[in-house]
N, C-alpha and C positions, 0 to 999 in steps of 0.2 A: 258825634263821634268825629274824631280826627284822624288822619293818617300821620304817622311819624316813620319816615323812611330810614333805613338802616344803612350803613357803610356809604357805598358810591352811588345809592339810588336817589332818584329825584321823581317826586309826584307832579304831574302835570295834568292840565285841563285843555283839551282840545278846543281852539275857537271854532265857532260855527262855519259851515261850508257857504258858500254864496247860494243864495235862493234862485238867482237870475243870471244869465250870461251875459257879457258885454253887448250882445246884440239884442237883448230883452227878452230871450227865451226863459220860460219858467222851469226850471228843473225839478223832477220828482225826486223823492227821497233815495229811491233806488239808484238814481244816476248821478248822485252826488260823490264826488270823491273824498277820501279820507282828507281832511285839511293838514297842511304841512305846520302852520303856525299855531303854536300852543304857548300857554301860560305856566310859568311855574308855581306851583302851590306850596310845596314843602321840599327842603333839601335835607339828605342825611349829613352826618358828621364827617364823611371822609375817613381818613385814617389809613391802616394798612389793609389791602385788599389783595389777595394773592400774592402776598409777601412784598408788594411795592406800595409807597406812600402815595396817597391820592389826596390832593388838595381840591376842594370843592370851589368852582369858579363862577356858578349860577347862585342866584339868590330868589327867593319868592318875590314874584311880581315881574321877572324877566320874560320878555317875549322870545321864544326860542324856535328854531327849526330842528326837527328831529329826523332820523333816517324813517322811511315810509312805513315799514311793517317790522315794529319792534314792540318791546315791552309787555307788560301784563296789564290788561283791562280789569278794572274793578268797579263796581258800584257802590257807593256809601251814601245813605239817606237820600236815595233817588237822584244822586248826581254820579255822572261817568267820568272816571279818572284812569289815567295810564301811570304805571310805574315803570321808569327806565332807568337804566345806568346813565351816568354822566357821559360815558364814551358814547352813547348813542345820539347826543345832542351834538349837531353839526355847526350850528352858528346861534349868536345872540343877536336879535333884531334891535338896532338902536334907532330911535326917532329923530 
């Protein structure tokens, strides 16, 4: 099954949180923060959204940083994804 986002929506997959701190302490699952870094999986077509033209600037495979608490979490075929508006993306990470 695949997700095909509509309008200005973007499907992202959060990258795994660090298992250990820089000091070498092992973190439990409950103490890990939501990671800020995500990978773009799919991008909607853009177009007219609330009467304004939206051009999509992210593409699948981009590493991005999003607002911390946003989007809709979904689970498809055992994988966890988040669907966000493009405006919730604050940066594209370039290597």
